[in-house]
Each structure stands twice: as C-alpha cells, then as structure tokens.
C-alpha positions in Angstrom: 59.1 -91.6 23.9 61.1 -92.0 20.7 60.6 -89.5 17.9 58.2 -91.0 15.4 59.2 -89.1 12.3 62.4 -87.6 10.8 64.6 -89.8 12.9 66.7 -91.6 10.2 70.1 -89.8 10.1 71.1 -91.6 6.9 69.5 -92.5 3.6 70.7 -95.0 1.0 68.7 -94.9 -2.2 69.2 -96.7 -5.5 69.2 -94.6 -8.7 67.3 -95.1 -11.9 66.6 -93.1 -15.1 63.0 -93.3 -16.4 62.2 -93.4 -20.1 61.4 -89.7 -19.8 65.0 -89.0 -18.9 64.2 -88.1 -15.3 66.4 -89.6 -12.6 64.7 -91.0 -9.5 66.0 -92.3 -6.2 64.3 -94.7 -3.8 64.0 -98.3 -2.6 62.9 -101.5 -4.2 59.4 -102.7 -3.6 59.3 -105.8 -1.4 60.2 -109.0 -3.2 60.7 -107.2 -6.5 63.1 -105.2 -8.7 60.7 -102.3 -9.1 62.2 -99.1 -7.8 59.8 -96.9 -5.8 60.6 -93.2 -6.1 60.9 -91.6 -2.7 60.6 -87.8 -2.7 59.0 -87.7 0.7 59.6 -90.0 3.6 58.2 -89.3 7.1 60.9 -91.2 9.0 63.8 -89.7 7.0 65.7 -86.6 8.2 64.0 -84.0 5.9 67.3 -82.3 5.0 68.9 -85.5 3.8 65.8 -86.1 1.7 66.0 -82.6 0.2 69.6 -83.3 -0.7 68.7 -86.5 -2.5 65.8 -84.8 -4.3 68.1 -82.0 -5.5 70.8 -84.4 -6.5 68.3 -86.3 -8.7 67.2 -83.0 -10.4 70.9 -82.1 -11.1 71.6 -85.6 -12.5 68.6 -85.2 -14.8 69.6 -81.7 -15.8 73.3 -82.6 -16.5 72.4 -86.0 -18.1 74.8 -87.9 -15.9 75.1 -91.6 -16.8 72.9 -93.8 -14.5 72.9 -97.6 -14.2 70.1 -99.9 -15.0 69.8 -103.5 -14.2 71.1 -104.6 -17.6 74.0 -102.3 -18.1 76.7 -101.1 -15.7 77.4 -97.6 -17.0 77.2 -95.0 -14.3 75.8 -93.9 -11.0 73.9 -96.5 -9.1 73.4 -95.5 -5.4 73.4 -92.3 -3.4 74.0 -92.2 0.4 73.5 -89.0 2.5 74.2 -88.9 6.3 73.6 -85.9 8.6 75.2 -85.4 12.0 72.3 -84.7 14.4 74.7 -82.7 16.7 76.4 -80.5 14.2 74.2 -80.6 11.1 77.2 -81.6 9.0 76.5 -83.8 6.0 78.4 -86.4 4.0 77.6 -88.1 0.7 78.7 -91.2 -1.1 78.0 -91.7 -4.8 78.4 -95.3 -5.9 79.3 -95.7 -9.5 80.1 -98.5 -12.0 81.9 -96.1 -14.3 85.0 -94.1 -13.6 84.6 -90.4 -12.7 86.2 -87.3 -14.3 86.8 -84.4 -12.0 89.1 -81.4 -12.5 90.5 -83.1 -15.6 91.5 -86.2 -13.6 90.1 -89.7 -14.0 89.5 -92.1 -11.0 90.1 -94.9 -10.8 92.7 -95.3 -13.5 91.6 -98.3 -15.7 93.6 -100.2 -18.3 92.0 -101.4 -21.4 93.1 -105.0 -20.7 90.5 -107.5 -19.8 87.8 -109.6 -21.4 87.2 -108.4 -24.9 89.4 -105.4 -24.3 87.2 -104.1 -21.4 87.9 -103.5 -17.8 85.2 -104.9 -15.4 82.5 -104.2 -18.1 83.5 -100.5 -18.5 82.0 -99.2 -21.7 83.8 -95.9 -22.1 81.2 -93.7 -20.3 82.6 -91.4 -17.6 80.7 -89.6 -14.9 81.7 -85.9 -15.1 81.1 -84.6 -11.6 82.5 -81.0 -11.8 79.2 -79.1 -12.4 77.2 -81.5 -10.2 79.4 -81.1 -7.2 79.6 -77.3 -7.6 75.9 -76.8 -7.9 75.0 -79.2 -5.1 77.5 -78.0 -2.5 76.7 -74.4 -3.3 73.1 -75.1 -2.4 73.8 -77.2 0.7 76.8 -75.6 2.5 76.6 -78.2 5.3 77.8 -80.9 2.9 81.4 -81.2 4.2 82.4 -84.5 2.5 81.6 -86.2 -0.8 83.1 -89.5 -1.6 82.8 -91.7 -4.7 82.8 -95.5 -4.4 83.7 -97.6 -7.4 81.5 -100.7 -7.7 81.6 -102.1 -11.3 80.2 -105.6 -10.5 76.6 -106.8 -10.8 76.0 -107.5 -7.1 73.4 -106.8 -4.4 76.2 -105.4 -2.2 75.9 -101.6 -1.9 79.6 -100.7 -2.0 82.7 -101.8 -3.9 86.2 -102.0 -2.6 87.5 -98.6 -3.7 86.4 -95.3 -2.1 87.8 -91.8 -2.9 87.0 -88.4 -1.2 86.3 -86.0 -4.0 85.1 -82.9 -2.2 85.7 -81.3 1.2 88.5 -80.3 3.4 87.1 -82.6 6.1 86.8 -86.3 5.3 84.5 -86.9 8.3 81.5 -85.4 10.0 81.2 -84.9 13.8 78.4 -86.5 15.8 77.6 -86.7 19.5 76.4 -89.5 21.8 76.5 -90.3 25.5 78.1 -86.9 26.3 81.1 -87.2 23.9 81.7 -86.4 20.3 83.2 -88.6 17.7 84.0 -88.5 13.9 82.5 -90.6 11.2 83.9 -91.4 7.8 81.4 -91.8 5.0 81.5 -95.7 5.1 81.7 -96.1 8.8 78.8 -97.7 10.5 76.6 -95.8 12.9 73.1 -96.3 14.2 70.4 -94.8 12.0 68.5 -93.2 14.9 70.9 -91.1 17.0 68.5 -90.3 19.8 67.4 -94.0 20.3 71.1 -95.1 20.0 71.6 -93.6 23.5 68.7 -95.8 24.8 70.2 -98.8 23.0 73.7 -98.4 24.3 72.4 -97.9 27.9 70.7 -101.3 27.5 74.0 -102.7 26.3 75.8 -101.4 29.4 73.1 -102.9 31.6 73.3 -106.3 29.9 77.1 -106.4 30.0 77.2 -105.4 33.7 80.8 -104.3 33.3 83.5 -105.1 35.9 86.8 -103.4 36.4 88.8 -106.5 35.3 86.7 -107.2 32.2 88.5 -107.6 28.9 85.8 -106.8 26.3 85.6 -107.8 22.6 83.7 -105.2 20.5 83.0 -107.3 17.4 81.7 -105.3 14.4 83.0 -102.2 16.2 82.2 -99.6 13.5 83.5 -96.2 14.7 83.9 -97.6 18.2 80.7 -96.1 19.7 79.4 -99.2 21.6 82.8 -99.8 23.1 83.1 -96.2 24.2 79.9 -96.7 26.2 81.7 -99.2 28.5 85.4 -98.3 28.1 85.6 -96.3 31.4 84.1 -99.3 33.4 86.4 -102.1 32.1 90.1 -103.0 31.9 90.2 -103.0 28.1 88.2 -102.9 24.9 89.4 -104.8 21.8 87.5 -103.9 18.6 87.5 -105.2 15.1 85.8 -104.5 11.8 86.2 -105.4 8.1 85.8 -101.8 6.9 89.2 -100.1 7.1 87.6 -96.6 7.4 85.6 -97.7 10.4 88.7 -99.0 12.2 90.6 -95.8 11.4 87.7 -93.8 12.8 87.6 -95.9 16.0 91.3 -95.5 16.6 91.2 -91.7 15.9 88.1 -91.3 18.1 89.6 -93.3 21.0 92.9 -91.2 20.8 91.0 -87.9 20.7 88.9 -88.9 23.7 91.9 -90.1 25.7 90.8 -93.7 25.9 94.1 -95.5 26.3 92.7 -99.0 27.0 91.3 -99.4 23.5 92.8 -101.4 20.6 91.3 -101.7 17.2 92.2 -103.7 14.1 91.0 -104.6 10.6 89.6 -108.1 10.1 86.8 -110.6 10.7 85.9 -111.1 14.3 86.5 -114.8 14.1 90.0 -114.4 12.7 91.1 -111.7 15.1 89.7 -113.5 18.1 91.4 -116.8 17.0 94.7 -115.0 17.0 94.0 -113.5 20.4 93.3 -116.9 21.9 96.4 -118.4 20.3 98.5 -115.6 21.9 97.0 -116.4 25.3 94.5 -113.5 25.6 91.2 -114.5 27.2 88.4 -112.0 26.8 85.8 -112.1 29.6 82.9 -110.5 27.6 81.9 -110.1 24.0 79.6 -107.5 22.4 78.3 -108.4 19.0 76.3 -106.1 16.8 76.2 -107.9 13.4 74.5 -106.9 10.1 71.1 -108.4 9.3 72.7 -111.6 8.2 73.7 -112.4 11.8 76.9 -114.0 13.1 79.3 -115.9 10.9 79.3 -119.7 11.6 83.0 -119.6 12.4 82.4 -116.9 15.1 79.5 -118.9 16.6 81.7 -122.0 16.8 84.5 -120.0 18.4 82.2 -118.5 21.1 80.8 -121.9 21.9 84.3 -123.4 22.0 86.1 -120.8 24.1 83.1 -119.7 26.3 83.7 -116.1 27.3 81.7 -115.4 30.5 79.1 -113.0 29.0 77.9 -112.2 25.5 75.7 -109.1 24.7 74.1 -109.7 21.3 72.6 -106.6 19.6 70.3 -107.6 16.7 68.4 -105.8 14.1 66.9 -109.1 12.7 65.0 -111.4 15.0 65.1 -114.2 12.4 68.9 -114.5 12.3 69.0 -113.8 16.0 66.8 -116.9 16.7 69.1 -119.0 14.4 72.2 -117.8 16.2 70.8 -118.2 19.7 70.0 -121.9 18.9 73.7 -122.4 18.4 74.9 -120.3 21.3 72.4 -122.2 23.6 74.8 -125.2 23.4 77.0 -123.3 26.0 75.0 -120.2 27.1 71.8 -119.4 29.0 69.7 -116.5 27.8 69.5 -114.2 30.9 67.0 -111.8 29.4 66.0 -110.1 26.1 65.1 -106.4 25.8 63.7 -104.8 22.7 64.4 -101.1 21.7 62.2 -99.2 19.3 65.0 -97.9 17.0 62.7 -97.7 14.0 59.3 -96.1 14.9 56.5 -96.5 12.4 58.0 -99.7 11.0 57.8 -103.4 11.8 61.5 -103.5 12.8 63.1 -103.2 16.2 66.5 -103.6 17.8 67.0 -106.4 20.4 69.6 -106.6 23.2 70.2 -110.2 24.5 72.2 -111.0 27.6 73.8 -114.5 27.5 75.7 -116.0 30.4 78.0 -119.1 30.0 76.4 -122.2 31.5 78.3 -123.4 34.6 
C-alpha cells in the first residue's frame, strides 16, 4: 500500500506579501488567483514544509521584495526538494528582480530597454546574504540553493536563467530501483519516490523489453525511466528541453556505467526527426510528458513512422484521451494500468501500452 501522507518529495509554492507585511507561500485556489497559505499539508514531506515556513518568516523579517500580480519586483516562487534516500535538500528561489549576494549582482542588467528599463526591472534588488546564512544554518541538510531569473508576467514557473548561489554540491543524491543518481534543482523527478518504483516497474512490464530494442526516452528528465530498462535493451536515446536534466542524465549514466545510453538537449519531435533522417529506427518509445500531453508534431511523427511499441506515462487523463485518439490511427491500446502516485487526491498516474497495428 502506498504511503497516504508525507509522500511528496518536492513543494513548489507561490509567494505573496499580505497587507500586514507577512510573507505567505502556497497554491492558488482552483479557478482563481487567490493564494491559499499552506503552513501544513498532510501529503507534503514535513521537512520541506518546515523549510518553506521558515523561509517565509525570514523573508518577512528581512523585508525581502516579493512579487504581486501587478508588479514584478522580487521573489515570486519557492521550490524545495528533499532526497528520500539521503535527506539532502535543494531549493530554488524564482525572482523577477536581480539578486545581490557577497557584493555581486546577478544577472547583470543594462539600463537599455523600453523607457530605460530592462524587462520591467524597477531598481529593487533581492539581497540574499542574511537570508541564506540564517536558513542554511538552521537546515544543514540544504546542500544547494539556486536562483532562477524570471522577469516576465507568465504562468510558467521558471525563466531561462538559473544560477547556483549556495552549496559546494550543485545536486542532491536520490535512490531508486537499487541504484543512486543525482538531481539538479530544475531536473524532473517523480514527486512520490516510493511509488515511482511501482510506476517504473509497470513501464518495464508494458515495454516488454527485448535485447535488440532501440528505445527512445522522450522527456527523459534525469534519465531515471530509461535506467529502468537500459540493461535489458540494445540502447536508450533520451532527450529533454531542460539542459540541466540532460546534463544529469549523462552524468548519472556515466557514473552507473551504462554505456548504451545517449542523451541530448531538444524537443523530442526534433531530435527524433533527425534520427530518422540519419537512418536510425527506434523500435520502442517511452513518453512521460507534462500535463499538457504530447506535442502535435510528435504525435504526427509517431503515427507516420510507427515504432513497434509505445509506453505512454500520463499524469493527466484528459490530455491522454486526446492523444490516444490520434495515436489510434496507427496503434492498438493493449492495456491501461493506473498507479496511485498521489494518495488522498483525485489524481493518478496511468501507464498505457500501445502496439502498432499490423
């Protein structure tokens, strides 16, 4: 049975300053822009929650600039992830304003731009020295703190620029399926480490790997799904749009001695198109997309080139249904298996096995 509480190894909360000056962190109420303060959450790793609570108290005490929906002027999001094997923690602070740390400013901005401003920057800096000192003194298991610069009004969580600002290690160590691997702050990993083992076992079952299989691991993250099958197939070729994820996948594969893995930065549909042009023909594809589902170009490519098997891992049954309607042009759904990755919620993960129609 899956753990029903404390299983989420990562939190990502939005920040807001109340009229009283108190900084809160939480999630938006459904179908609204009202931020709900979360100081206790039964499904969240309690230590990551404690870090977020303490961070908010320090932001209040130090009067750090905080974004609101009208003005982009400071910190906007906090992410905390904790390795369930090692207890190591990493944090990302997303900011719309540059930071000042040890007398240095990052990123370096020019004054050129519309009305003499750069990306809406209004002259406020986030001074992190005292904040980082107090927080990391209290939580010695925080091994990495990164700052992500995101000056645009956008629903996307992260911007394009990330900088490590604390810690000799830029990754945390986690364990799964009997091996250990390292995760950069922005690298994707399943939120429920224990149930991830169940999920990946279902992926292996659905793939039914063969020794001569050439497997595509689209949306590869740090490489973990591919590592579940790498010893059973001829090769694994992974791709991801997040450079840190690809770097982690390469480093993890090298450290684990997996020589039949190859990883590259890029969209799956672009990388796969180049593979087919060069004469490479994958026999199986694993896709684990975000909630928005598969890109139309990737769907078209799968239907056109028809690799033998597809294993579709979905966290959103609505976009899964939409994508399966397209894939049904060339594939039969062999079976569907749900996995309770998010106990006490209405969400579940789904593994679908598709076999090309003869």
